[in-house]
C-alpha positions as CSV (number, residue, x, y, z in Angstrom):
1,M,12.3,-13.4,6.0
2,I,8.2,-12.7,5.3
3,A,7.6,-15.5,8.5
4,R,10.5,-14.1,10.8
5,N,9.1,-10.9,11.0
6,G,5.7,-11.8,11.6
7,G,4.3,-10.9,7.3
8,D,1.3,-11.7,5.7
9,V,2.3,-10.4,2.6
10,K,5.3,-9.3,0.4
11,E,5.5,-6.6,-1.7
12,M,8.0,-6.1,-5.0
13,E,6.8,-4.0,-7.6
14,A,6.7,-0.6,-5.0
15,A,9.1,-1.5,-3.2
16,A,11.4,-1.2,-6.6
17,V,9.6,2.4,-7.7
18,A,10.5,3.2,-3.8
19,H,14.3,2.2,-4.2
20,V,14.8,4.4,-7.7
21,G,13.3,7.2,-6.4
22,E,15.1,6.9,-3.2
23,L,18.6,6.4,-5.8
24,M,17.1,10.0,-7.4
25,G,15.8,11.6,-4.5
26,I,12.4,11.9,-5.3
27,P,9.8,11.0,-2.4
28,V,7.9,8.5,-3.0
29,L,4.3,7.2,-1.2
30,A,2.7,3.7,-2.3
31,V,-0.8,2.9,-1.4
32,K,-1.7,-0.6,-2.0
33,A,-4.2,-3.3,-1.4
34,I,-4.1,-7.1,-0.7
35,T,-5.9,-9.4,-2.3
36,D,-3.7,-12.4,-1.5
37,L,-1.3,-13.8,1.1
38,V,2.1,-15.2,0.9
39,D,2.1,-19.4,1.3
40,H,-1.6,-19.4,1.9
41,H,-3.2,-22.9,1.5
42,T,-6.0,-21.2,-0.4
43,A,-4.6,-20.8,-4.3
44,T,-3.9,-16.9,-5.1
45,A,-6.2,-17.2,-8.0
46,E,-9.4,-18.3,-5.5
47,Q,-8.1,-15.7,-2.8
48,F,-8.0,-12.7,-5.4
49,A,-11.3,-13.4,-6.4
50,T,-13.2,-13.3,-3.0
51,N,-10.6,-10.7,-2.0
52,L,-10.8,-8.3,-4.4
53,T,-14.3,-6.3,-3.6
54,M,-12.8,-5.4,0.0
55,A,-9.6,-5.1,-0.9
56,T,-10.9,-2.6,-3.9
57,A,-13.2,-0.8,-1.0
58,R,-10.6,-0.5,1.5
59,L,-8.3,1.0,-0.8
60,T,-10.6,4.1,-1.9
61,T,-11.3,4.5,1.5
62,E,-7.6,4.9,2.5
63,L,-6.9,6.6,-0.6
64,L,-9.4,9.2,-0.3
65,R,-7.8,9.9,3.5
66,V,-4.0,10.4,1.9
67,I,-5.5,12.9,-0.7
68,D,-7.3,14.4,2.3
69,H,-3.8,14.5,4.8
70,L,-1.6,15.7,1.5
71,G,-3.9,18.0,0.8
72,S,-3.9,19.4,4.1
73,V,0.4,19.1,4.3
74,V,0.6,20.3,0.7
75,V,-1.5,23.1,0.5
76,G,-2.4,24.7,3.4
77,N,-0.6,22.9,6.4
78,P,2.8,22.2,5.8
79,T,3.4,20.6,9.4
80,G,0.8,18.0,8.8
81,S,-1.4,18.2,12.2
82,P,-4.5,19.3,12.4
């Protein structure tokens, strides 16, 4: 299924949390950084070591954007539009 849909990664942990949130009627937002690719020829541990710094930096950048957006949506601008 992953290859058929052109995916390079699989997400399991947040998907389980989101499923429970849906069952309970609780919104869930997941922001994750990818450090290793599905079925890649490079060993997972090597990919992780190589990609950790970049993934952490990108996660930090994107998480700050999400926080800024949520702050405007929740506090000052319920529509989320600029």
